[in-house]
C-alpha positions as CSV (number, residue, x, y, z in Angstrom):
1,M,75.3,15.7,114.5
2,S,77.0,19.3,116.4
3,T,74.7,22.1,114.6
4,T,76.3,25.7,114.1
5,R,74.4,28.7,114.6
6,R,74.8,31.1,112.0
7,P,74.6,35.1,113.0
8,G,71.6,36.3,111.5
9,R,71.4,39.8,110.0
10,L,70.0,41.3,113.3
11,A,73.0,40.3,114.8
12,K,75.2,41.6,111.6
13,W,73.5,44.9,112.5
14,R,73.5,44.8,116.2
15,H,77.5,44.2,115.9
16,T,78.0,47.2,113.1
17,P,77.5,50.9,114.9
18,P,75.4,52.9,113.2
19,D,76.6,55.9,111.1
20,T,75.5,58.5,113.1
21,S,77.9,61.9,112.5
22,D,76.4,65.2,111.9
23,P,78.4,66.7,108.3
24,D,77.8,70.0,110.7
25,T,79.2,68.9,113.6
26,P,83.4,69.3,113.8
27,E,85.3,65.4,114.7
28,P,86.2,65.0,118.2
29,G,89.5,66.7,118.7
30,A,89.6,69.0,115.6
31,P,90.2,73.1,116.6
32,E,86.1,74.8,117.3
33,P,85.7,77.4,114.6
34,H,86.1,81.1,116.5
35,A,85.8,84.6,115.7
36,P,89.5,86.8,114.5
37,G,90.7,89.0,117.3
38,M,91.4,92.5,117.1
39,R,94.6,91.5,115.2
40,G,93.0,90.0,112.3
41,A,89.8,92.3,112.0
42,T,91.8,94.7,112.4
43,R,94.3,92.7,108.9
44,V,91.2,91.7,107.0
45,L,89.3,95.3,106.9
46,F,92.7,96.4,106.4
47,E,93.1,93.9,103.5
48,R,89.3,95.0,102.2
49,E,89.7,98.6,102.4
50,L,93.3,98.2,100.0
51,S,91.4,96.4,97.4
52,L,88.0,98.3,97.6
53,T,90.3,101.3,97.1
54,W,92.4,101.0,94.7
55,G,90.1,98.4,92.3
56,G,86.9,101.1,92.7
57,G,86.1,104.0,90.7
58,G,89.9,103.3,88.7
59,G,91.3,103.6,91.9
60,P,95.1,106.4,92.2
61,L,94.4,106.6,88.6
62,L,91.8,108.9,88.2
63,A,93.7,110.9,91.3
64,C,96.8,111.0,89.2
65,G,95.3,111.9,86.1
66,F,93.0,114.4,87.8
67,F,96.3,116.0,89.3
68,A,98.2,116.0,86.3
69,C,94.9,117.5,83.8
70,L,95.0,120.0,86.2
71,T,99.1,121.2,86.2
72,A,99.0,120.9,82.6
73,I,96.0,123.5,82.3
74,L,98.1,126.5,83.4
75,P,101.4,125.8,81.3
76,L,98.4,126.5,78.6
77,A,96.9,129.6,79.9
78,A,99.5,130.8,81.1
79,G,101.9,130.7,78.3
80,G,104.9,128.2,78.2
81,D,107.8,131.8,79.7
82,L,108.8,129.5,83.0
83,K,109.3,133.3,84.6
84,T,106.4,133.2,85.0
85,L,105.3,129.8,86.1
86,S,108.7,129.1,89.0
87,P,106.7,131.9,91.2
88,V,103.6,130.2,91.4
89,A,104.8,126.7,90.3
90,A,104.7,125.8,94.2
91,G,101.3,127.0,95.1
92,V,99.4,125.8,92.0
93,A,101.4,122.1,92.1
94,W,100.0,122.0,96.0
95,L,96.6,123.2,95.0
96,A,96.1,120.8,92.3
97,L,97.1,117.7,94.9
98,A,94.3,119.1,97.5
99,L,91.8,119.1,94.7
100,A,92.6,115.8,93.6
101,S,92.8,114.6,96.6
102,L,88.9,114.7,97.5
103,L,88.1,112.4,94.5
104,S,87.8,109.2,96.2
105,L,86.6,110.5,99.2
106,E,82.6,110.0,98.7
107,R,82.5,106.5,98.4
108,L,85.0,106.5,101.5
109,F,82.0,105.3,104.0
110,E,78.7,105.8,102.2
111,R,79.1,102.3,100.7
112,D,79.4,100.4,103.8
113,L,76.4,102.4,104.7
114,E,74.0,101.7,101.3
115,D,74.7,98.2,102.5
116,G,74.8,97.7,106.0
117,G,78.5,97.2,106.4
118,L,79.1,99.5,108.3
119,D,76.3,98.3,111.3
120,L,78.6,95.3,111.4
121,L,81.5,97.3,111.5
122,A,80.2,99.0,113.9
123,T,79.4,96.0,115.8
124,G,82.3,94.7,115.1
125,H,85.9,93.6,117.5
126,L,87.4,96.8,116.4
127,P,86.5,100.1,118.1
128,L,84.7,102.7,115.6
129,E,87.9,105.0,116.4
130,S,90.1,102.1,114.7
131,V,87.9,101.7,111.5
132,F,88.2,105.4,110.5
133,V,92.3,104.6,111.0
134,I,92.2,102.5,109.4
135,K,89.8,103.6,106.2
136,A,92.0,106.5,106.1
137,F,95.3,105.0,106.3
138,S,93.8,103.0,103.6
139,Q,93.2,105.5,101.6
140,W,96.4,107.5,101.9
141,L,98.4,104.5,100.5
142,A,96.2,104.0,97.7
143,T,95.5,107.6,97.0
144,G,98.0,110.1,98.6
145,L,101.5,107.6,97.9
146,P,100.8,108.0,94.2
147,L,100.0,111.5,94.8
148,A,103.2,112.1,96.1
149,L,104.9,110.2,93.6
150,T,103.2,112.5,90.7
151,A,103.8,115.9,92.1
152,P,107.6,115.9,91.6
153,V,106.7,115.3,88.0
154,A,104.3,118.2,87.7
155,A,106.2,120.5,89.7
156,L,108.6,120.3,87.3
157,A,106.6,120.9,84.5
158,L,105.6,124.1,86.1
159,G,108.6,125.3,86.2
160,L,109.8,124.4,90.1
161,P,113.9,123.4,90.1
162,I,114.9,120.1,89.6
163,H,116.6,119.9,92.7
164,L,113.5,120.4,94.7
165,A,112.0,117.1,93.9
166,P,112.8,115.1,96.0
167,L,111.7,117.7,98.5
168,T,108.5,118.1,96.4
169,A,107.8,114.5,97.0
170,L,108.6,114.3,100.7
171,A,106.3,117.5,101.4
172,A,103.1,115.6,99.0
173,L,103.1,112.5,101.4
174,I,103.0,114.3,104.4
175,G,100.6,116.4,103.1
176,G,99.1,113.6,101.6
177,L,98.9,112.3,105.0
178,G,97.1,114.9,106.3
179,F,94.4,115.6,103.5
180,A,93.7,111.4,104.0
181,F,92.5,112.4,107.6
182,T,90.9,115.8,107.2
183,G,89.4,114.0,103.8
184,A,87.6,111.0,105.8
185,L,86.5,113.4,108.7
186,G,84.6,115.4,105.9
187,A,83.3,111.8,104.5
188,A,81.6,110.8,107.8
189,L,80.3,114.5,108.7
190,A,78.4,114.3,105.0
191,L,77.9,110.6,105.2
192,G,73.3,109.8,104.8
193,A,73.5,113.5,103.1
194,K,72.3,114.1,99.0
195,R,74.8,115.7,98.0
196,G,77.3,113.9,99.9
197,G,80.6,115.4,97.1
198,L,79.0,118.6,97.3
199,L,79.4,118.7,101.0
200,I,82.2,117.1,101.3
201,A,83.9,119.7,99.0
202,V,82.1,122.8,101.4
203,V,83.4,121.0,104.7
204,V,86.8,119.9,103.4
205,L,88.6,122.7,101.5
206,P,88.8,125.3,104.4
207,L,90.4,122.2,106.3
208,F,92.8,121.9,103.8
209,I,94.2,125.2,103.8
210,P,97.1,125.0,106.3
211,P,98.6,122.3,104.4
212,V,98.9,123.7,100.6
213,V,100.7,127.0,102.9
214,F,102.9,125.0,105.0
215,G,104.1,122.7,101.4
216,S,104.0,125.5,99.2
217,G,106.2,127.6,101.8
218,A,108.1,124.8,101.8
219,L,109.7,124.8,98.6
220,D,109.2,128.8,97.8
221,R,111.9,128.9,101.2
222,A,114.2,126.2,99.7
223,A,114.0,127.9,95.9
224,A,115.0,131.1,97.6
225,G,117.9,129.1,99.7
226,L,116.5,128.8,102.5
227,S,116.2,125.6,105.3
228,P,112.5,124.3,104.6
229,L,111.9,122.8,107.9
230,P,110.1,125.2,109.4
231,A,107.3,124.9,107.1
232,L,108.0,121.1,106.8
233,A,107.8,120.9,110.7
234,L,104.4,123.1,110.5
235,L,103.2,120.5,107.7
236,A,104.3,117.5,110.0
237,A,102.3,118.9,112.5
238,Y,99.1,119.9,110.7
239,A,98.9,115.6,110.0
240,L,99.9,114.6,113.3
241,F,96.8,116.8,114.6
242,A,94.9,115.4,112.4
243,A,95.2,112.0,113.2
244,V,94.3,112.0,116.3
245,I,91.4,114.5,116.5
246,S,89.8,113.3,113.2
247,P,89.2,109.6,114.4
248,F,87.2,110.5,117.6
249,A,85.2,113.6,115.6
250,G,84.6,111.0,112.8
251,A,83.6,108.5,115.3
252,A,80.6,110.6,116.7
253,A,79.7,111.9,113.1
254,I,79.2,108.0,112.0
255,R,77.5,107.2,115.3
256,N,75.0,109.9,114.7
257,A,74.2,109.4,111.0
258,Q,73.6,105.4,111.5
259,G,70.4,107.3,114.4
């Protein structure tokens, strides 16, 4: 009589490998997660700044609405005579453009200082100079570009000839870049102050005088039949100078505010 030995429960358990997989442990052969490099960090920060600038506080609608209101006050106060408005149309349009560029500067660095995001940016992959450039460029795209598109309409409402509308948009686009970098520098210098908005205006408005003079001068020369290229060249030189110098001064001001 032959006897067949059945495997017991212990034998079955021995042949079944235990499940020792940890849900937090990556599977064999799976790529390990790694931190994004400089290119990835630049893209993430750029998208973040654009979303915050466009979505926070009304985005560019607030600046464009303020710009339109300022250019509408003068005709109501001085009358609708084009002979009175035309000589000052370029200067008033550029003054309104400079004031509208100040509206969203206060929260450019302040919100990151309040929630600790500025400390993370300071210890991240990007140097503070690059962070400054990204924030200023995002400010220009979100505010300066819509204001440049609104500037010809406001200038025409003040009595500027219609054939100067493209030149007005081009000059406002170049000047807006200078406004963005200079304004970002003022926001960095006022970082941590109790009345940061007032301090930004005090610091930045004197620095806005050259682009206002060059921009309105280009429109005045074109209206008089002269070439606006010399004034546009000076305006572009100002924007280039601000884009080169402001990141280093702004980064130093941020480090000083962080202590």
